[in-house]
C-alpha atoms as an extended CHARMM CRD file, in Angstrom:
* protein
*
        61  EXT
         1         1  MET       CA              0.0320000000       -0.0230000000       -0.0300000000  PROA      1               0.0000000000
         2         2  ALA       CA              1.2770000000        3.5040000000       -0.8650000000  PROA      2               0.0000000000
         3         3  GLY       CA              1.7690000000        6.1880000000        1.6400000000  PROA      3               0.0000000000
         4         4  LYS       CA             -0.8000000000        8.9340000000        2.1040000000  PROA      4               0.0000000000
         5         5  PHE       CA             -1.2500000000       12.4530000000        3.4710000000  PROA      5               0.0000000000
         6         6  GLU       CA             -3.9430000000       12.8640000000        6.1230000000  PROA      6               0.0000000000
         7         7  LEU       CA             -5.4390000000       16.3490000000        6.4320000000  PROA      7               0.0000000000
         8         8  TYR       CA             -7.1210000000       17.1570000000        9.7650000000  PROA      8               0.0000000000
         9         9  LYS       CA             -8.0030000000       19.9170000000       12.2550000000  PROA      9               0.0000000000
        10        10  ASP       CA             -6.2620000000       20.0060000000       15.5530000000  PROA      10              0.0000000000
        11        11  LYS       CA             -7.6910000000       20.9740000000       18.9790000000  PROA      11              0.0000000000
        12        12  SER       CA             -6.9900000000       24.6480000000       18.1960000000  PROA      12              0.0000000000
        13        13  ASP       CA             -9.1340000000       24.4360000000       15.0030000000  PROA      13              0.0000000000
        14        14  GLN       CA             -6.0020000000       24.7520000000       12.7840000000  PROA      14              0.0000000000
        15        15  TYR       CA             -5.4160000000       22.6640000000        9.7030000000  PROA      15              0.0000000000
        16        16  ARG       CA             -2.5460000000       20.1610000000        9.8380000000  PROA      16              0.0000000000
        17        17  PHE       CA             -1.3350000000       17.2240000000        7.8310000000  PROA      17              0.0000000000
        18        18  ARG       CA              0.7290000000       14.1910000000        8.4710000000  PROA      18              0.0000000000
        19        19  LEU       CA              2.4010000000       11.8150000000        5.9830000000  PROA      19              0.0000000000
        20        20  LYS       CA              1.8800000000        8.1210000000        6.6960000000  PROA      20              0.0000000000
        21        21  ALA       CA              3.8390000000        5.2750000000        5.2640000000  PROA      21              0.0000000000
        22        22  GLY       CA              2.0520000000        2.2970000000        3.7090000000  PROA      22              0.0000000000
        23        23  ASN       CA              2.2190000000        0.4290000000        7.0140000000  PROA      23              0.0000000000
        24        24  GLY       CA              0.3400000000        3.2830000000        8.7250000000  PROA      24              0.0000000000
        25        25  GLU       CA              3.3720000000        4.7030000000       10.5530000000  PROA      25              0.0000000000
        26        26  THR       CA              3.5360000000        8.5460000000       10.7360000000  PROA      26              0.0000000000
        27        27  ILE       CA              6.7700000000        9.6450000000        9.0380000000  PROA      27              0.0000000000
        28        28  ALA       CA              6.2670000000       13.4400000000        8.8160000000  PROA      28              0.0000000000
        29        29  VAL       CA              4.0520000000       16.0600000000       10.3410000000  PROA      29              0.0000000000
        30        30  GLY       CA              3.2760000000       19.5140000000        8.9540000000  PROA      30              0.0000000000
        31        31  GLU       CA              2.9270000000       22.7340000000       10.8370000000  PROA      31              0.0000000000
        32        32  ALA       CA             -0.4330000000       24.3370000000       11.7640000000  PROA      32              0.0000000000
        33        33  TYR       CA             -2.1780000000       26.3840000000        9.0380000000  PROA      33              0.0000000000
        34        34  ALA       CA             -5.0460000000       28.8410000000        9.4690000000  PROA      34              0.0000000000
        35        35  SER       CA             -6.7250000000       27.6920000000        6.2750000000  PROA      35              0.0000000000
        36        36  LYS       CA             -7.3520000000       24.3830000000        4.5850000000  PROA      36              0.0000000000
        37        37  ASN       CA             -5.8420000000       25.8550000000        1.3690000000  PROA      37              0.0000000000
        38        38  GLY       CA             -2.6790000000       26.6880000000        3.2500000000  PROA      38              0.0000000000
        39        39  ALA       CA             -2.2930000000       23.1080000000        4.4300000000  PROA      39              0.0000000000
        40        40  LEU       CA             -2.9680000000       21.7450000000        0.9260000000  PROA      40              0.0000000000
        41        41  ASN       CA             -0.2780000000       24.0920000000       -0.3920000000  PROA      41              0.0000000000
        42        42  GLY       CA              2.1040000000       22.6880000000        2.2380000000  PROA      42              0.0000000000
        43        43  ILE       CA              1.4020000000       19.1410000000        1.0200000000  PROA      43              0.0000000000
        44        44  ASP       CA              1.9230000000       20.2450000000       -2.5800000000  PROA      44              0.0000000000
        45        45  SER       CA              5.2320000000       21.8320000000       -1.6450000000  PROA      45              0.0000000000
        46        46  ILE       CA              6.4780000000       18.6160000000       -0.1140000000  PROA      46              0.0000000000
        47        47  ARG       CA              5.3750000000       16.6490000000       -3.1920000000  PROA      47              0.0000000000
        48        48  ARG       CA              7.2560000000       19.0290000000       -5.5090000000  PROA      48              0.0000000000
        49        49  ASN       CA             10.4380000000       19.5610000000       -3.4610000000  PROA      49              0.0000000000
        50        50  ALA       CA             11.0890000000       16.2370000000       -1.7970000000  PROA      50              0.0000000000
        51        51  VAL       CA             11.8570000000       14.4700000000       -5.0410000000  PROA      51              0.0000000000
        52        52  ASP       CA             15.1150000000       16.2950000000       -5.5160000000  PROA      52              0.0000000000
        53        53  ALA       CA             15.9710000000       17.0730000000       -1.8600000000  PROA      53              0.0000000000
        54        54  VAL       CA             19.4260000000       16.2550000000       -0.5960000000  PROA      54              0.0000000000
        55        55  VAL       CA             20.3000000000       15.2050000000        2.9200000000  PROA      55              0.0000000000
        56        56  ASP       CA             22.2360000000       17.8630000000        4.8120000000  PROA      56              0.0000000000
        57        57  ASP       CA             23.8240000000       15.7710000000        7.6370000000  PROA      57              0.0000000000
        58        58  GLN       CA             24.6580000000       18.2340000000       10.3930000000  PROA      58              0.0000000000
        59        59  THR       CA             25.5370000000       15.6030000000       12.9750000000  PROA      59              0.0000000000
        60        60  ASP       CA             29.1130000000       15.0810000000       14.2600000000  PROA      60              0.0000000000
        61        61  ASP       CA             28.9370000000       11.3550000000       13.5830000000  PROA      61              0.0000000000
C-alpha cells in the first residue's frame, strides 16, 4: 500500500497534515495552518520539493 497524506483539524481548530507510510506509521508532520488551502499548499510543496531534496547531515557522527 502506498503512503498517504492525512489532512485534519487540531484541537485549536487549525489545519494540519501528516504523511503516513504504507504500513500506517507517521513519518512526517506539517505545521499548523489557518486555512485548509494553506495546508494543501504545504502538502503540494512537499510533493514537488522532496523528489530532488538532498540530505544535509549536520551531525558530528
